[in-house]
Each structure stands twice: as C-alpha cells, then as structure tokens.
CHARMM-style PDB file with segment names, atoms N, HN, CA, C and O in Angstrom:
ATOM      1  N   MET     1    -119.301 -13.655  -8.674  1.00  0.00      PROA
ATOM      2  CA  MET     1    -120.864 -13.814  -7.211  1.00  0.00      PROA
ATOM      3  C   MET     1    -120.300 -13.827  -5.762  1.00  0.00      PROA
ATOM      4  O   MET     1    -119.744 -14.732  -5.140  1.00  0.00      PROA
ATOM      5  N   ASP     2    -120.586 -12.655  -5.440  1.00  0.00      PROA
ATOM      6  HN  ASP     2    -121.038 -11.920  -5.945  1.00  0.00      PROA
ATOM      7  CA  ASP     2    -120.451 -12.700  -3.952  1.00  0.00      PROA
ATOM      8  C   ASP     2    -121.509 -12.967  -2.784  1.00  0.00      PROA
ATOM      9  O   ASP     2    -121.361 -12.643  -1.605  1.00  0.00      PROA
ATOM     10  N   THR     3    -122.203 -13.380  -3.139  1.00  0.00      PROA
ATOM     11  HN  THR     3    -122.323 -13.643  -4.096  1.00  0.00      PROA
ATOM     12  CA  THR     3    -123.853 -13.388  -2.896  1.00  0.00      PROA
ATOM     13  C   THR     3    -123.852 -14.309  -1.962  1.00  0.00      PROA
ATOM     14  O   THR     3    -123.590 -15.480  -2.239  1.00  0.00      PROA
ATOM     15  N   TRP     4    -124.131 -13.927  -0.785  1.00  0.00      PROA
ATOM     16  HN  TRP     4    -124.344 -12.976  -0.560  1.00  0.00      PROA
ATOM     17  CA  TRP     4    -124.193 -15.563   0.105  1.00  0.00      PROA
ATOM     18  C   TRP     4    -125.770 -16.244   0.025  1.00  0.00      PROA
ATOM     19  O   TRP     4    -126.715 -15.590   0.463  1.00  0.00      PROA
ATOM     20  N   THR     5    -125.961 -17.478  -0.511  1.00  0.00      PROA
ATOM     21  HN  THR     5    -125.192 -18.010  -0.867  1.00  0.00      PROA
ATOM     22  CA  THR     5    -127.348 -17.799  -0.277  1.00  0.00      PROA
ATOM     23  C   THR     5    -127.389 -18.904   0.616  1.00  0.00      PROA
ATOM     24  O   THR     5    -126.429 -19.662   0.487  1.00  0.00      PROA
ATOM     25  N   LYS     6    -128.285 -19.240   1.552  1.00  0.00      PROA
ATOM     26  HN  LYS     6    -129.065 -18.624   1.657  1.00  0.00      PROA
ATOM     27  CA  LYS     6    -128.986 -20.506   1.985  1.00  0.00      PROA
ATOM     28  C   LYS     6    -129.373 -21.443   1.692  1.00  0.00      PROA
ATOM     29  O   LYS     6    -130.087 -21.548   0.694  1.00  0.00      PROA
ATOM     30  N   SER     7    -129.177 -22.053   2.146  1.00  0.00      PROA
ATOM     31  HN  SER     7    -128.597 -21.968   2.956  1.00  0.00      PROA
ATOM     32  CA  SER     7    -129.503 -23.989   1.867  1.00  0.00      PROA
ATOM     33  C   SER     7    -130.925 -24.149   1.606  1.00  0.00      PROA
ATOM     34  O   SER     7    -131.614 -23.888   2.592  1.00  0.00      PROA
ATOM     35  N   SER     8    -131.575 -24.505   0.553  1.00  0.00      PROA
ATOM     36  HN  SER     8    -131.016 -24.718  -0.248  1.00  0.00      PROA
ATOM     37  CA  SER     8    -132.865 -24.807   0.789  1.00  0.00      PROA
ATOM     38  C   SER     8    -132.790 -26.064   1.610  1.00  0.00      PROA
ATOM     39  O   SER     8    -133.794 -26.679   1.249  1.00  0.00      PROA
ATOM     40  N   TYR     9    -132.219 -26.740   2.443  1.00  0.00      PROA
ATOM     41  HN  TYR     9    -131.404 -26.240   2.736  1.00  0.00      PROA
ATOM     42  CA  TYR     9    -132.699 -28.271   3.004  1.00  0.00      PROA
ATOM     43  C   TYR     9    -131.613 -26.913   4.499  1.00  0.00      PROA
ATOM     44  O   TYR     9    -130.984 -27.416   5.430  1.00  0.00      PROA
ATOM     45  N   SER    10    -131.680 -25.666   4.337  1.00  0.00      PROA
ATOM     46  HN  SER    10    -132.191 -25.257   3.580  1.00  0.00      PROA
ATOM     47  CA  SER    10    -131.813 -25.666   5.680  1.00  0.00      PROA
ATOM     48  C   SER    10    -132.605 -25.354   6.695  1.00  0.00      PROA
ATOM     49  O   SER    10    -133.432 -24.600   6.183  1.00  0.00      PROA
ATOM     50  N   ASN    11    -132.942 -25.502   8.160  1.00  0.00      PROA
ATOM     51  HN  ASN    11    -132.270 -26.115   8.577  1.00  0.00      PROA
ATOM     52  CA  ASN    11    -134.408 -25.809   9.016  1.00  0.00      PROA
ATOM     53  C   ASN    11    -134.830 -23.883   9.345  1.00  0.00      PROA
ATOM     54  O   ASN    11    -134.080 -23.473  10.231  1.00  0.00      PROA
ATOM     55  N   ASN    12    -135.658 -22.928   8.906  1.00  0.00      PROA
ATOM     56  HN  ASN    12    -136.267 -23.261   8.187  1.00  0.00      PROA
ATOM     57  CA  ASN    12    -135.617 -22.164   8.370  1.00  0.00      PROA
ATOM     58  C   ASN    12    -136.276 -21.608  10.462  1.00  0.00      PROA
ATOM     59  O   ASN    12    -136.464 -20.443  10.813  1.00  0.00      PROA
ATOM     60  N   SER    13    -136.432 -22.689  11.258  1.00  0.00      PROA
ATOM     61  HN  SER    13    -136.279 -23.635  10.974  1.00  0.00      PROA
ATOM     62  CA  SER    13    -136.996 -22.317  12.409  1.00  0.00      PROA
ATOM     63  C   SER    13    -135.263 -21.907  13.497  1.00  0.00      PROA
ATOM     64  O   SER    13    -135.199 -21.998  14.723  1.00  0.00      PROA
ATOM     65  N   GLY    14    -134.005 -21.449  12.493  1.00  0.00      PROA
ATOM     66  HN  GLY    14    -134.057 -21.376  11.497  1.00  0.00      PROA
ATOM     67  CA  GLY    14    -133.012 -20.638  13.642  1.00  0.00      PROA
ATOM     68  C   GLY    14    -132.470 -21.843  13.653  1.00  0.00      PROA
ATOM     69  O   GLY    14    -132.009 -22.114  14.762  1.00  0.00      PROA
ATOM     70  N   GLY    15    -132.336 -22.706  12.831  1.00  0.00      PROA
ATOM     71  HN  GLY    15    -132.711 -22.485  11.930  1.00  0.00      PROA
ATOM     72  CA  GLY    15    -130.856 -23.708  13.149  1.00  0.00      PROA
ATOM     73  C   GLY    15    -130.477 -24.000  12.127  1.00  0.00      PROA
ATOM     74  O   GLY    15    -131.029 -23.742  11.057  1.00  0.00      PROA
ATOM     75  N   GLU    16    -129.008 -24.856  12.368  1.00  0.00      PROA
ATOM     76  HN  GLU    16    -128.559 -25.065  13.237  1.00  0.00      PROA
ATOM     77  CA  GLU    16    -128.696 -25.582  11.205  1.00  0.00      PROA
ATOM     78  C   GLU    16    -128.855 -25.141  10.032  1.00  0.00      PROA
ATOM     79  O   GLU    16    -129.763 -25.430   9.253  1.00  0.00      PROA
ATOM     80  N   CYS    17    -127.799 -24.283   9.838  1.00  0.00      PROA
ATOM     81  HN  CYS    17    -127.061 -24.048  10.471  1.00  0.00      PROA
ATOM     82  CA  CYS    17    -128.564 -22.580   8.650  1.00  0.00      PROA
ATOM     83  C   CYS    17    -126.684 -22.908   8.035  1.00  0.00      PROA
ATOM     84  O   CYS    17    -125.607 -22.761   8.613  1.00  0.00      PROA
ATOM     85  N   VAL    18    -126.963 -23.279   6.965  1.00  0.00      PROA
ATOM     86  HN  VAL    18    -127.838 -23.399   6.496  1.00  0.00      PROA
ATOM     87  CA  VAL    18    -125.882 -23.689   5.888  1.00  0.00      PROA
ATOM     88  C   VAL    18    -125.804 -22.322   4.722  1.00  0.00      PROA
ATOM     89  O   VAL    18    -126.910 -21.830   4.497  1.00  0.00      PROA
ATOM     90  N   GLU    19    -124.541 -21.634   3.925  1.00  0.00      PROA
ATOM     91  HN  GLU    19    -123.643 -22.033   4.107  1.00  0.00      PROA
ATOM     92  CA  GLU    19    -124.385 -20.934   3.198  1.00  0.00      PROA
ATOM     93  C   GLU    19    -123.343 -20.799   2.806  1.00  0.00      PROA
ATOM     94  O   GLU    19    -122.234 -20.717   3.334  1.00  0.00      PROA
ATOM     95  N   VAL    20    -124.029 -20.749   0.963  1.00  0.00      PROA
ATOM     96  HN  VAL    20    -124.930 -20.815   0.535  1.00  0.00      PROA
ATOM     97  CA  VAL    20    -123.000 -21.139   0.708  1.00  0.00      PROA
ATOM     98  C   VAL    20    -122.448 -19.778  -0.837  1.00  0.00      PROA
ATOM     99  O   VAL    20    -123.376 -18.970  -0.822  1.00  0.00      PROA
ATOM    100  N   ARG    21    -121.880 -19.525  -1.470  1.00  0.00      PROA
ATOM    101  HN  ARG    21    -121.126 -20.182  -1.482  1.00  0.00      PROA
ATOM    102  CA  ARG    21    -121.184 -18.647  -2.488  1.00  0.00      PROA
ATOM    103  C   ARG    21    -120.188 -19.356  -2.917  1.00  0.00      PROA
ATOM    104  O   ARG    21    -119.355 -19.967  -2.246  1.00  0.00      PROA
ATOM    105  N   VAL    22    -120.336 -19.217  -4.690  1.00  0.00      PROA
ATOM    106  HN  VAL    22    -121.012 -18.721  -5.235  1.00  0.00      PROA
ATOM    107  CA  VAL    22    -119.263 -19.355  -5.910  1.00  0.00      PROA
ATOM    108  C   VAL    22    -118.539 -18.044  -5.938  1.00  0.00      PROA
ATOM    109  O   VAL    22    -118.882 -16.930  -6.335  1.00  0.00      PROA
ATOM    110  N   ALA    23    -117.506 -18.474  -5.432  1.00  0.00      PROA
ATOM    111  HN  ALA    23    -117.228 -19.379  -5.109  1.00  0.00      PROA
ATOM    112  CA  ALA    23    -116.106 -16.912  -5.403  1.00  0.00      PROA
ATOM    113  C   ALA    23    -115.174 -17.313  -6.767  1.00  0.00      PROA
ATOM    114  O   ALA    23    -115.187 -18.333  -7.456  1.00  0.00      PROA
ATOM    115  N   ALA    24    -114.321 -16.013  -6.868  1.00  0.00      PROA
ATOM    116  HN  ALA    24    -114.311 -15.184  -6.309  1.00  0.00      PROA
ATOM    117  CA  ALA    24    -113.253 -16.229  -7.533  1.00  0.00      PROA
ATOM    118  C   ALA    24    -113.581 -16.560  -9.111  1.00  0.00      PROA
ATOM    119  O   ALA    24    -113.294 -17.675  -9.548  1.00  0.00      PROA
ATOM    120  N   ALA    25    -113.973 -15.920  -9.658  1.00  0.00      PROA
ATOM    121  HN  ALA    25    -114.206 -15.014  -9.303  1.00  0.00      PROA
ATOM    122  CA  ALA    25    -114.325 -16.421 -10.841  1.00  0.00      PROA
ATOM    123  C   ALA    25    -114.671 -18.104 -11.281  1.00  0.00      PROA
ATOM    124  O   ALA    25    -114.300 -18.906 -12.139  1.00  0.00      PROA
ATOM    125  N   ARG    26    -115.545 -18.069 -10.207  1.00  0.00      PROA
ATOM    126  HN  ARG    26    -115.847 -17.418  -9.510  1.00  0.00      PROA
ATOM    127  CA  ARG    26    -116.192 -19.910  -9.952  1.00  0.00      PROA
ATOM    128  C   ARG    26    -115.399 -21.093 -10.118  1.00  0.00      PROA
ATOM    129  O   ARG    26    -115.750 -22.225 -10.449  1.00  0.00      PROA
ATOM    130  N   ALA    27    -113.845 -20.463  -9.723  1.00  0.00      PROA
ATOM    131  HN  ALA    27    -113.560 -19.543  -9.455  1.00  0.00      PROA
ATOM    132  CA  ALA    27    -113.383 -21.369  -9.365  1.00  0.00      PROA
ATOM    133  C   ALA    27    -113.594 -21.976  -7.678  1.00  0.00      PROA
ATOM    134  O   ALA    27    -113.150 -23.085  -7.379  1.00  0.00      PROA
ATOM    135  N   TRP    28    -114.137 -21.320  -6.913  1.00  0.00      PROA
ATOM    136  HN  TRP    28    -114.498 -20.419  -7.155  1.00  0.00      PROA
ATOM    137  CA  TRP    28    -114.646 -21.563  -5.263  1.00  0.00      PROA
ATOM    138  C   TRP    28    -115.238 -21.208  -5.008  1.00  0.00      PROA
ATOM    139  O   TRP    28    -115.597 -20.031  -5.035  1.00  0.00      PROA
ATOM    140  N   ILE    29    -115.992 -22.876  -4.285  1.00  0.00      PROA
ATOM    141  HN  ILE    29    -115.700 -23.832  -4.263  1.00  0.00      PROA
ATOM    142  CA  ILE    29    -117.456 -22.624  -3.395  1.00  0.00      PROA
ATOM    143  C   ILE    29    -116.911 -22.325  -2.053  1.00  0.00      PROA
ATOM    144  O   ILE    29    -115.939 -23.034  -1.793  1.00  0.00      PROA
ATOM    145  N   ASP    30    -117.194 -21.611  -1.254  1.00  0.00      PROA
ATOM    146  HN  ASP    30    -117.984 -21.035  -1.466  1.00  0.00      PROA
ATOM    147  CA  ASP    30    -117.282 -20.991   0.216  1.00  0.00      PROA
ATOM    148  C   ASP    30    -118.759 -21.611   1.066  1.00  0.00      PROA
ATOM    149  O   ASP    30    -119.870 -21.817   0.577  1.00  0.00      PROA
ATOM    150  N   VAL    31    -118.416 -21.755   2.120  1.00  0.00      PROA
ATOM    151  HN  VAL    31    -117.514 -21.588   2.518  1.00  0.00      PROA
ATOM    152  CA  VAL    31    -119.570 -22.628   2.625  1.00  0.00      PROA
ATOM    153  C   VAL    31    -119.031 -21.966   3.983  1.00  0.00      PROA
ATOM    154  O   VAL    31    -117.845 -21.785   4.258  1.00  0.00      PROA
ATOM    155  N   ARG    32    -120.669 -21.488   5.154  1.00  0.00      PROA
ATOM    156  HN  ARG    32    -121.632 -21.635   4.931  1.00  0.00      PROA
ATOM    157  CA  ARG    32    -119.750 -21.355   6.156  1.00  0.00      PROA
ATOM    158  C   ARG    32    -121.343 -21.269   7.012  1.00  0.00      PROA
ATOM    159  O   ARG    32    -122.230 -21.051   6.187  1.00  0.00      PROA
ATOM    160  N   ASP    33    -121.574 -21.321   7.626  1.00  0.00      PROA
ATOM    161  HN  ASP    33    -120.854 -21.498   8.297  1.00  0.00      PROA
ATOM    162  CA  ASP    33    -122.729 -21.530   9.070  1.00  0.00      PROA
ATOM    163  C   ASP    33    -123.051 -19.903   9.016  1.00  0.00      PROA
ATOM    164  O   ASP    33    -122.255 -18.969   9.114  1.00  0.00      PROA
ATOM    165  N   SER    34    -125.052 -19.876   8.753  1.00  0.00      PROA
ATOM    166  HN  SER    34    -125.698 -20.635   8.673  1.00  0.00      PROA
ATOM    167  CA  SER    34    -124.789 -18.772   8.592  1.00  0.00      PROA
ATOM    168  C   SER    34    -125.310 -17.739   9.869  1.00  0.00      PROA
ATOM    169  O   SER    34    -125.616 -16.549   9.806  1.00  0.00      PROA
ATOM    170  N   ARG    35    -125.285 -18.789  11.207  1.00  0.00      PROA
ATOM    171  HN  ARG    35    -125.036 -19.756  11.258  1.00  0.00      PROA
ATOM    172  CA  ARG    35    -125.550 -18.577  12.514  1.00  0.00      PROA
ATOM    173  C   ARG    35    -123.987 -17.381  13.172  1.00  0.00      PROA
ATOM    174  O   ARG    35    -124.062 -16.493  14.021  1.00  0.00      PROA
ATOM    175  N   THR    36    -122.865 -17.792  12.462  1.00  0.00      PROA
ATOM    176  HN  THR    36    -122.804 -18.514  11.772  1.00  0.00      PROA
ATOM    177  CA  THR    36    -121.621 -17.396  13.153  1.00  0.00      PROA
ATOM    178  C   THR    36    -120.947 -17.159  11.734  1.00  0.00      PROA
ATOM    179  O   THR    36    -119.978 -17.873  11.472  1.00  0.00      PROA
ATOM    180  N   PRO    37    -121.361 -16.233  10.799  1.00  0.00      PROA
ATOM    181  CA  PRO    37    -120.775 -15.640   9.811  1.00  0.00      PROA
ATOM    182  C   PRO    37    -118.998 -15.542   9.915  1.00  0.00      PROA
ATOM    183  O   PRO    37    -118.141 -16.130   9.256  1.00  0.00      PROA
ATOM    184  N   ASP    38    -118.886 -14.610  10.952  1.00  0.00      PROA
ATOM    185  HN  ASP    38    -119.582 -14.132  11.487  1.00  0.00      PROA
ATOM    186  CA  ASP    38    -117.720 -14.265  11.186  1.00  0.00      PROA
ATOM    187  C   ASP    38    -116.668 -15.021  11.730  1.00  0.00      PROA
ATOM    188  O   ASP    38    -115.653 -14.501  12.194  1.00  0.00      PROA
ATOM    189  N   LEU    39    -116.914 -16.455  11.683  1.00  0.00      PROA
ATOM    190  HN  LEU    39    -117.738 -16.878  11.307  1.00  0.00      PROA
ATOM    191  CA  LEU    39    -115.897 -17.219  12.231  1.00  0.00      PROA
ATOM    192  C   LEU    39    -115.090 -17.617  11.478  1.00  0.00      PROA
ATOM    193  O   LEU    39    -113.968 -18.098  11.642  1.00  0.00      PROA
ATOM    194  N   GLY    40    -116.465 -17.136   9.497  1.00  0.00      PROA
ATOM    195  HN  GLY    40    -117.376 -16.746   9.363  1.00  0.00      PROA
ATOM    196  CA  GLY    40    -115.301 -17.931   8.657  1.00  0.00      PROA
ATOM    197  C   GLY    40    -115.824 -18.437   7.356  1.00  0.00      PROA
ATOM    198  O   GLY    40    -116.947 -18.177   6.926  1.00  0.00      PROA
ATOM    199  N   HSD    41    -115.086 -19.049   6.862  1.00  0.00      PROA
ATOM    200  HN  HSD    41    -114.174 -19.260   7.212  1.00  0.00      PROA
ATOM    201  CA  HSD    41    -115.549 -20.365   5.936  1.00  0.00      PROA
ATOM    202  C   HSD    41    -114.836 -21.522   5.447  1.00  0.00      PROA
ATOM    203  O   HSD    41    -113.778 -21.791   6.017  1.00  0.00      PROA
ATOM    204  N   LEU    42    -115.256 -22.319   4.412  1.00  0.00      PROA
ATOM    205  HN  LEU    42    -116.115 -22.100   3.949  1.00  0.00      PROA
ATOM    206  CA  LEU    42    -114.394 -23.335   4.482  1.00  0.00      PROA
ATOM    207  C   LEU    42    -114.901 -23.032   2.539  1.00  0.00      PROA
ATOM    208  O   LEU    42    -115.821 -22.828   1.748  1.00  0.00      PROA
ATOM    209  N   SER    43    -113.663 -23.192   2.693  1.00  0.00      PROA
ATOM    210  HN  SER    43    -112.915 -23.358   3.336  1.00  0.00      PROA
ATOM    211  CA  SER    43    -113.023 -23.338   0.145  1.00  0.00      PROA
ATOM    212  C   SER    43    -113.097 -24.445   0.048  1.00  0.00      PROA
ATOM    213  O   SER    43    -112.519 -25.203   0.827  1.00  0.00      PROA
ATOM    214  N   PHE    44    -113.987 -24.931  -1.146  1.00  0.00      PROA
ATOM    215  HN  PHE    44    -114.457 -24.316  -1.779  1.00  0.00      PROA
ATOM    216  CA  PHE    44    -113.677 -26.269  -2.015  1.00  0.00      PROA
ATOM    217  C   PHE    44    -113.506 -25.938  -3.044  1.00  0.00      PROA
ATOM    218  O   PHE    44    -114.202 -24.949  -3.276  1.00  0.00      PROA
ATOM    219  N   GLY    45    -112.651 -26.369  -4.248  1.00  0.00      PROA
ATOM    220  HN  GLY    45    -112.085 -27.172  -4.060  1.00  0.00      PROA
ATOM    221  CA  GLY    45    -112.598 -26.168  -5.870  1.00  0.00      PROA
ATOM    222  C   GLY    45    -113.254 -26.956  -6.185  1.00  0.00      PROA
ATOM    223  O   GLY    45    -113.454 -28.071  -5.704  1.00  0.00      PROA
ATOM    224  N   THR    46    -113.689 -26.428  -7.087  1.00  0.00      PROA
ATOM    225  HN  THR    46    -113.527 -25.522  -7.478  1.00  0.00      PROA
ATOM    226  CA  THR    46    -114.999 -26.788  -7.667  1.00  0.00      PROA
ATOM    227  C   THR    46    -114.991 -28.454  -7.638  1.00  0.00      PROA
ATOM    228  O   THR    46    -115.736 -29.030  -6.846  1.00  0.00      PROA
ATOM    229  N   ALA    47    -113.979 -29.327  -8.677  1.00  0.00      PROA
ATOM    230  HN  ALA    47    -113.374 -28.859  -9.320  1.00  0.00      PROA
ATOM    231  CA  ALA    47    -114.001 -30.602  -8.600  1.00  0.00      PROA
ATOM    232  C   ALA    47    -114.196 -31.422  -7.081  1.00  0.00      PROA
ATOM    233  O   ALA    47    -114.703 -32.541  -7.004  1.00  0.00      PROA
ATOM    234  N   GLU    48    -113.771 -30.762  -6.089  1.00  0.00      PROA
ATOM    235  HN  GLU    48    -113.359 -29.853  -6.152  1.00  0.00      PROA
ATOM    236  CA  GLU    48    -114.393 -31.542  -4.829  1.00  0.00      PROA
ATOM    237  C   GLU    48    -115.744 -31.134  -4.169  1.00  0.00      PROA
ATOM    238  O   GLU    48    -116.414 -31.835  -3.410  1.00  0.00      PROA
ATOM    239  N   TRP    49    -116.010 -29.924  -4.581  1.00  0.00      PROA
ATOM    240  HN  TRP    49    -115.467 -29.355  -5.198  1.00  0.00      PROA
ATOM    241  CA  TRP    49    -117.507 -29.720  -4.234  1.00  0.00      PROA
ATOM    242  C   TRP    49    -118.879 -30.297  -5.389  1.00  0.00      PROA
ATOM    243  O   TRP    49    -120.059 -30.197  -5.050  1.00  0.00      PROA
ATOM    244  N   ARG    50    -118.566 -30.729  -6.385  1.00  0.00      PROA
ATOM    245  HN  ARG    50    -117.608 -30.811  -6.660  1.00  0.00      PROA
ATOM    246  CA  ARG    50    -118.757 -31.705  -7.316  1.00  0.00      PROA
ATOM    247  C   ARG    50    -119.008 -33.043  -6.678  1.00  0.00      PROA
ATOM    248  O   ARG    50    -119.931 -33.819  -6.928  1.00  0.00      PROA
ATOM    249  N   ALA    51    -117.923 -33.197  -5.718  1.00  0.00      PROA
ATOM    250  HN  ALA    51    -117.173 -32.567  -5.516  1.00  0.00      PROA
ATOM    251  CA  ALA    51    -117.163 -34.815  -6.024  1.00  0.00      PROA
ATOM    252  C   ALA    51    -118.768 -35.068  -4.366  1.00  0.00      PROA
ATOM    253  O   ALA    51    -119.564 -36.000  -4.244  1.00  0.00      PROA
ATOM    254  N   PHE    52    -118.641 -34.118  -3.691  1.00  0.00      PROA
ATOM    255  HN  PHE    52    -117.995 -33.362  -3.790  1.00  0.00      PROA
ATOM    256  CA  PHE    52    -119.431 -33.648  -2.191  1.00  0.00      PROA
ATOM    257  C   PHE    52    -120.823 -33.600  -2.249  1.00  0.00      PROA
ATOM    258  O   PHE    52    -121.461 -33.961  -1.260  1.00  0.00      PROA
ATOM    259  N   LEU    53    -121.471 -33.158  -3.391  1.00  0.00      PROA
ATOM    260  HN  LEU    53    -120.953 -32.865  -4.195  1.00  0.00      PROA
ATOM    261  CA  LEU    53    -122.742 -33.091  -4.206  1.00  0.00      PROA
ATOM    262  C   LEU    53    -123.095 -34.604  -4.430  1.00  0.00      PROA
ATOM    263  O   LEU    53    -123.970 -35.164  -3.770  1.00  0.00      PROA
ATOM    264  N   ALA    54    -122.192 -35.370  -5.621  1.00  0.00      PROA
ATOM    265  HN  ALA    54    -121.481 -34.915  -6.157  1.00  0.00      PROA
ATOM    266  CA  ALA    54    -122.574 -36.391  -6.393  1.00  0.00      PROA
ATOM    267  C   ALA    54    -122.746 -37.883  -4.552  1.00  0.00      PROA
ATOM    268  O   ALA    54    -123.628 -38.722  -4.372  1.00  0.00      PROA
ATOM    269  N   GLU    55    -121.960 -37.679  -3.975  1.00  0.00      PROA
ATOM    270  HN  GLU    55    -121.244 -36.997  -4.122  1.00  0.00      PROA
ATOM    271  CA  GLU    55    -121.925 -38.661  -2.813  1.00  0.00      PROA
ATOM    272  C   GLU    55    -123.143 -38.449  -1.840  1.00  0.00      PROA
ATOM    273  O   GLU    55    -123.746 -39.425  -1.393  1.00  0.00      PROA
ATOM    274  N   ALA    56    -123.543 -36.985  -1.476  1.00  0.00      PROA
ATOM    275  HN  ALA    56    -123.053 -36.192  -1.839  1.00  0.00      PROA
ATOM    276  CA  ALA    56    -124.571 -36.290  -0.384  1.00  0.00      PROA
ATOM    277  C   ALA    56    -126.047 -36.528  -1.656  1.00  0.00      PROA
ATOM    278  O   ALA    56    -127.207 -36.679  -1.272  1.00  0.00      PROA
ATOM    279  N   ASP    57    -125.758 -36.516  -2.695  1.00  0.00      PROA
ATOM    280  HN  ASP    57    -124.816 -36.393  -3.008  1.00  0.00      PROA
ATOM    281  CA  ASP    57    -127.146 -37.182  -3.073  1.00  0.00      PROA
ATOM    282  C   ASP    57    -127.494 -38.142  -3.634  1.00  0.00      PROA
ATOM    283  O   ASP    57    -128.383 -38.240  -4.480  1.00  0.00      PROA
ATOM    284  N   ARG    58    -126.393 -39.437  -2.938  1.00  0.00      PROA
ATOM    285  HN  ARG    58    -125.671 -39.357  -2.251  1.00  0.00      PROA
ATOM    286  CA  ARG    58    -126.762 -41.087  -2.839  1.00  0.00      PROA
ATOM    287  C   ARG    58    -126.990 -41.362  -1.799  1.00  0.00      PROA
ATOM    288  O   ARG    58    -127.042 -42.581  -1.636  1.00  0.00      PROA
ATOM    289  N   LEU    59    -127.269 -40.449  -0.452  1.00  0.00      PROA
ATOM    290  HN  LEU    59    -127.226 -39.459  -0.584  1.00  0.00      PROA
ATOM    291  CA  LEU    59    -127.832 -40.466   1.192  1.00  0.00      PROA
ATOM    292  C   LEU    59    -128.561 -40.298   0.586  1.00  0.00      PROA
ATOM    293  OT1 LEU    59    -129.700 -40.131   1.021  1.00  0.00      PROA
TER     294      LEU     59
END
C-alpha cells in the first residue's frame, strides 16, 4: 500500500496535517507533513510505530 492517508486528527482548516502510509510489505510506516510532502518523510518499523501509538493513546 503506497497511498498516503491524512490523519483523522489533522485539522481540516489548512494546518497541522499529518499523513501516513504503510510501505514495503507492511514492514514500515512512513509519516510526512502534508503541507510540505516534497521535503520527505520519516520511516518507522512496525514495533516502533505500535509503541508510539500506545504511548500517544495514554495522553
């Protein structure tokens, strides 16, 4: 799946937009700023991503 998806938590008024995609046979999660997609993205392994989501869910 190489399709970028905007976070449901992103602000629809033109700011704070984060996009994610599942890449490389579901081994990596890519994250980028949708306002500046040409500047690249960050990649996280699935274990790192799950740990991030678990911690974010606690906030």
